N, C-alpha and C positions, 0 to 999 in steps of 0.2 A: 393845621393839617397840611401836609405836603403831598403833592401828587407824585406818582412814580415817574421817574425819568425813563427815557428810552433805553438807557444802559441797564437799568434794573430789569426791565421787561426782557431785554435780550439775554441777560444773565439767567433769568428764570427759565426761559425757553431752552437755553443751552443745557441747563441742569436736567430738565425734563427729557430732552433728547438723549442725553448721556445715560440716564436711568433706563430708558427704553432700550437702548443699544446693549447695555450690560444685561438686562433681562432677557433679550433675544439671544444673546451669546450663550447664557446658561441653559436656556430652553433648548437651543440647538444641540449643545453638548449632551444633555439628558436624552433627547430624542435619538441621537446617533448611538448612544450607549444601548438604549432599549432596542433599536433596530438591529444592532449587531448581535444582541442576545437572541432575538427572534430568529435571525438568519442561522446562527449556530444550532439552535434547536431544530429548525427545519432541516438542516444538513444532516443532523444526527438521526432524525426520524424518517427521512424520505426512503421510499422503497419502490422498486420498479413494479409496474402493473400493466396489464393489457386491458383496455376498456373499449366498449362499444358505445360510441356517442349517439344517443337517441335524439337529443335536442340541445340547443344552446340559446340562451336569451339573456337580456339585460333587464333585471327586475330588482325591486327592493327586497331586502332580506326578510322583512316581515311577511311579504306576499309569497315568498318562495317556500318550498317544501323542505326547509332545513330543520334539523333537530332543535327542540326548545333550549337545550343546554348551550348550543352554538349561538342561537339568537340572543340569549341572555348575556353571553360573554362578549358580544360585539360592543364596541364603543357606540355611544348614542348617535353620533354623526353618521355611522354606517347603517344604522337601522332605517334611515330615511333616504339614503343615497342609493342609486341604482348600482347593482353589482353585476359582474360578469359571472354567470352561473351556467354550468354544463350538466345536463341530465344524462347520466351514463349508466351502463350496466357493467358492474365490476364483479366478475364471477357470477353467482346466481342472483345478486342483489341489484336493484335499481336505486341509485343514489344521486343526490344533487351535490355537485362539486363546485368549488370556487376557484377562480384563477385570475391572472392579470390580463390586461387588454391584449398584449402581444401574443400571449398563448391562446387567448380566446379567438383571435383572428386566424391563427394558424391551424386550429383544430377543425377538420372537416366533419360535417354531419352525416350520419348513417354510414360510418366507417369504423373499423377497428384501428385503434391507435395505441402505441406503446408510450406510456407516460411514467413520470416519477411522482408518486403521491406522498404527501405528508398529512395524514389524517384525511380531511376532506378538501385539501388544498392541492391543486395541480402545480407542481414546482416547475417541471419542464416536459417537453415533448421530445421523444427520441425519434430520430430518423425523419423528421418532418421539416420542410422548408417553409419559411414565411412567404406571404404573397409577393413581397418585394424581391426576395431572392429568386422566386420562380420567374418573375417578370424579367429580371436581369439575365437569368440563364437563357430564357427564350430569345431575348434581344441579341445576346451574344451568339447563339446558334444561328439566328436569322442572318446576322451580319456575316458570319463565317460562310454560311451557305451561299449568300449572294456573291461574296468575294470569290468563292471557288467556282460557281456557275458563270460568273462574269469572265473569269480567266478562260474557262472552257469555250465560251461563246466567242471570245476574241480570237482564240486559236482556230476555231472552226471557220470564222469569217476569213481569216488569213489564208487558210487552206483552200477555201472555195475560190478566192481571188486568184490563186495560182493555177487552178484547173483551167483547161482550154475552153470549156463551155461555161465557166463561172462568170464571164464578163458580158 
């Protein structure tokens, strides 16, 4: 009986790593293909709607008030993960809608919002700015205001210095 040399072990490890890399490559191609199919389906079915947001929360799909057909179609991993859910009034119905984190953060509660819906999925929000965009706009306005006020104050100080009673 001969024991395995270091070269044999290194060769086996390299083959295993190669198999894993090839497997991940094909898994990645498959998931991209599936993602593109889903995105085209969403683009075809999305429709504009005006909703009144009642509540928004992050809960498990099994605990939410989602239709049974939707819960059954969800992948097993999503049944136990917390999802971004929005309870809204769409027309006369009160429904629970799903969305991504970015959209979840942009939607205000107790307000009417124009959105694009694909089934029970909120694709995008129309005419709403995210919190980061709002902060950037406020900072730009504040800087512009300070700049304009600073120039006014400098001119006023210069004029006061020229007056005979200003000194």
